[in-house]
NUKOLKOL-366201 format. One record per residue (C-alpha): x, y, z; residue in one letter. Coordinates in steps of 0.5 Angstrom, whole numbers, plus 500, padded with zeros to 3 digits. Layout:
<recs>
XYZA ...
</recs>
This chain:
<recs>
791636918M 793641912R 789637907R 783638912L 784645913N 784646905R 778642904K 775646909K 777653906T 775650899L 768648901N 768655905L 769659898M 764654894K 759657900E 761663897L 760663890D 754668888A 755666880F 750660878P 753655875K 749652869V 751644867P 752644859E 747639859S 742644861Y 744649856V 740649850E 744653843T 739656838S 741660831A 737666834S 742666841G 748665836G 746671832T 744675838V 751673841S 755675835L 752682835I 753682842A 760681841F 761686835T 758692839T 763690844I 769690840A 766697837F 765700843L 771698846T 775701840I 771708841M 773708849E 780707848F 780712843T 777716848V 782714853Y 788716848R 785723847D 785729851T 782736853W 782742855M 779744862K 778752863Y 778755870E 777763872Y 780766877E 781774879V 788776876D 792779883K 798781879D 798788878F 806790879T 808785873S 809788866K 806786860L 809784854R 807786847I 810782841N 809786834I 810784827D 806790822I 808792815T 806799814V 806802806A 810808808M 818809809R 821808816C 823815816Q 816817815Y 813813821V 814812828G 811807833A 810808841D 805807847V 801811851L 798808858D 792810861L 794817865A 797819858E 803822862T 808816861M 810813854V 813807854A 820807851S 819803844A 827801843D 825794843G 822796836L 826795830I 824799823Y 826794817E 825798810P 822792805L 817791799I 810791801F 807787796D 808780798L 811774793T 807768791P 810764797Q 808769802Q 801770799K 800763800E 802763807W 797769808Q 791765805R 792759809V 793764815L 787767813Q 783761812L 785758819I 782765822Q 776764819S 775757821K 777759828L 771764828Q 766759826E 768753830E 771756837H 773749839S 778749834L 782753839Q 783747843D 787744838V 791750837I 793749844F 795742844K 799743838S 803749841A 811747840F 809742836K 809745829K 814750826V 813757827S 807761824T 811767822A 812770815L 816766810P 822770808P 823774801R 826769797E 826773790D 832778790N 828784787S 831791785L 825795786Q 827800792S 823798799P 817803799D 814799806A 817799813C 816793818R 816794825I 818788829H 820786836G 817787843H 816792848L 814792856Y 808796858V 805797865N 799792866K 794797865V 790800859A 794803853G 794805846N 799802841F 799807835H 804808829I 803815826T 807820822V 813822824G 817819830K 815820837A 818827841I 818827849P 814832851H 813834858P 806835858R 803831853G 805826847H 807829840A 810826833H 814830828L 810830822A 811837820A 816835815L 812829811V 808831805S 801829806H 802826799E 806820802S 801818807Y 799811806N 797807812F 795801808S 798795813H 799788814R 799785821I 803779821D 803778828H 801781834L 801778841S 801779849F 805776854G 810770853E 811768845L 809761843I 811758837P 804755834G 799759837I 795763832I 792770835N 787774832P 790779828L 795774825D 795775817G 790781817T 791786811E 788792811K 788797805I 788805805A 782808800S 785815802D 791818805H 787821811N 785814814Q 785811821M 784804823F 783802830Q 783796833Y 779795840F 783789844I 781786851T 787782853V 786776857V 791773862P 792766861T 796760864K 797754859L 799748862H 799742857T 803736857Y 808739852K 809746855I 807751861S 807758860A 803765861E 801768856T 795772854H 788771850Q 785777847F 779779842S 779785838V 774790835T 775793828E 774800826R 776804820E 774811818R 777817814V 779824818I 775829815N 774835819H 770839815A 765833815A 766832823G 770826823S 776828827H 782825829G 789823827V 791818821S 794812823G 794805826I 791805834F 791799837M 787800844K 788795849Y 785794856D 787788861I 781784863S 781783871S 779775870L 785770869M 784764865V 788758867T 787752861V 790745863T 790739858E 787733862E 787726860H 782720862M 785716869P 786709867F 781706873W 776711869Q 777707863F 776700866L 770702870V 767704863R 770699860L 766694864C 760698864G 760697856I 761690857I 756688862G 751693860G 751690853I 750683855F 745684860S 741688855T 742683850T 740678854G 733681856I 732683848L 733676847H 729673852G 723678850F 723677843G 723669844R 717670849F 714674843V 715669838V 713663842E 706666843I 705668836I 707661834F 703658839C 696661837R 698660829F 698652832R 692653836L 688656830G 691650825S 686645830Y 679644828R 673642832S 671635829T 664632830S 665625833V 658620833P 656617840L 653610841P 647614844D 646618837G 649624840H 655628837T 661630841S 665637838N 671635843H 677634839L 679627839P 685625843L 691622839T 695617842T 700612839D 695606839N 690610835S 691606829T 689600832H 
</recs>
C-alpha cells in the first residue's frame, strides 16, 4: 500500500514537471556552441564577482525633516591660532539679539610659536589637499562619514622641536555652549568686558602696531566632536597684509544625525563663505579688525544612515544575472546559426550550374540531373 502511494506521488510529481528534458542522444554539440558557452560562463563569473562587491559595500542615505529642537544648546569646538600674544586678544560669542554674551570660560589661551614645523606643515598640506578634493568630489563626504572613528584624530600633531624662540602667537582652543540661534563668534583685540548695554573689548591699552590677525584654523566644528570627520575650515590659514584687517566667515549650520555601523552621533555639518578686507574709515571701509565667524542655524535637519543591500535582494539580482545571460546567449547563438545557415545555403545553391542534357527526340533539357548512387552504372 505504501509503495502504491509512493508510486502515485512520484507520477504526480512527474506530471507537474514544467522543465523540458531532452535525451542526450538528441543533443548536438558544436564548436560554436562551446565558444558561446565559455563566453557565457566567463561573463557570469565576472558579473557575480562584481555583484558580490556591490553587496559587501554600503552607501549613505540622506533624509530631510524639520528640526523641532529649539531648547537644547549648541556646542562649538574651536582650535584657532592667532599671530598675536594671548594678552592682546579675546574671544567670545554674541547671539542674534546682541543682549546676551555667551561665556567663553571653556576656551584655553595657550602661548606658542605661529610658524609650523616641517611635520606640521606636511600635515597641513595633506589636509588642504583633502579639502580641495572634497570641494570637487562631493561623494567623498560619504567615505569620510563611513570612516569616522576608524582613523586617528585629524588634529594638528604636537610640536616636536625644542625651540628657544619666545611665543609670538596664541592658540585658542576648547569648546563652549550657545543657544541654537544665529550668533557671532569673534576674536578681536582686547579681552571682552561685561557691559549692560552692549558688548565691548578692552583694546585701548594695545598698541596699533601689534595688530596681526594672521590666523590658522586647525579645527572648527559644531555639535558632538567626532574623530575622523573633516570640516570645511580645518587646515585653513590666512595671512594678514595689513594691521587693520578683518576676516569674516559666514557659516550655515545644518543639524545632522549620523547613523553608521560604527557610530551613532548627533553632529552638525556646515557650509562657509569667506571674505576679508582692510579697515579704512577714510575710504569708507568701516568695521573692527579681527576674526568674525557669523553662523546661522538651518531649520532643516539631515539624517544620514548607512545602508546595506539585503541578502534576499542579492540573491534575486544574482539569479537575474545567471538567467538573463543564459537566455540572451542562447537567443544570440540561435540567431547567429540561422544567419550563417542562410548565407552558406546561398553559396551552395550558387555552386551548382545548369547543364544541357540531350533527349531522344532531339530536344535539350536544362534541368539539373538527379545524382543517385547508381548513376555510375
